[in-house]
C-alpha positions as CSV (number, residue, x, y, z in Angstrom):
1,X,0.0,-0.1,0.0
2,X,1.3,3.4,-0.9
3,X,1.9,6.0,1.8
4,X,-0.3,9.1,2.0
5,X,2.6,11.2,0.8
6,X,3.1,8.8,-2.2
7,X,-0.7,9.0,-3.0
8,X,-0.5,12.8,-2.8
9,X,2.2,12.9,-5.2
10,X,0.4,10.5,-7.6
11,X,-2.7,12.6,-7.4
12,X,-0.9,15.9,-8.1
13,X,1.0,14.3,-11.1
14,X,-2.4,13.4,-12.6
15,X,-3.6,17.0,-12.5
16,X,-3.0,19.5,-15.4
17,X,-0.2,21.9,-15.2
18,X,-2.6,24.9,-14.9
19,X,-4.1,23.5,-11.6
20,X,-4.8,25.9,-8.7
21,X,-4.2,25.5,-5.1
22,X,-8.2,25.3,-4.7
23,X,-8.1,22.5,-7.2
24,X,-5.4,20.5,-5.4
25,X,-7.1,21.0,-2.0
26,X,-10.5,19.9,-3.6
27,X,-8.9,16.7,-4.9
28,X,-7.3,15.8,-1.6
29,X,-10.7,16.5,0.1
30,X,-12.5,14.1,-2.2
31,X,-9.8,11.4,-2.0
32,X,-9.9,11.6,1.7
33,X,-13.7,11.3,1.8
34,X,-13.8,8.4,-0.6
35,X,-11.0,6.6,1.3
36,X,-13.0,7.1,4.6
37,X,-16.1,5.7,3.0
38,X,-14.3,2.6,1.7
39,X,-12.8,2.1,5.2
40,X,-16.3,2.3,6.8
41,X,-17.6,-0.3,4.2
42,X,-14.6,-2.6,5.0
43,X,-15.3,-2.3,8.7
44,X,-19.0,-3.0,8.4
45,X,-20.0,0.6,9.4
46,X,-22.9,1.0,7.0
47,X,-26.7,0.9,7.0
48,X,-29.0,-0.6,4.4
49,X,-30.6,2.0,2.1
50,X,-34.1,0.7,2.9
51,X,-33.4,1.1,6.7
52,X,-32.3,4.7,6.3
53,X,-35.3,5.5,4.0
54,X,-37.6,4.1,6.5
55,X,-36.2,5.9,9.4
56,X,-36.2,9.2,7.5
57,X,-39.8,8.7,6.5
58,X,-40.9,7.9,9.9
59,X,-41.5,4.2,9.3
60,X,-38.8,2.8,11.5
61,X,-39.8,0.0,13.9
């Protein structure tokens, strides 16, 4: 597995030369959120869509 520093370098290398600091920060933010979501899935920290829908609509048991 690549280190965070290696992943950051790889992400930056994929961006165009005209990239702004805001573009870079956005890409880091999105990558961090995706990685966190994948870690939650791997750890079983998820809820079924139908359960969440029922709770939001007030149909939870």
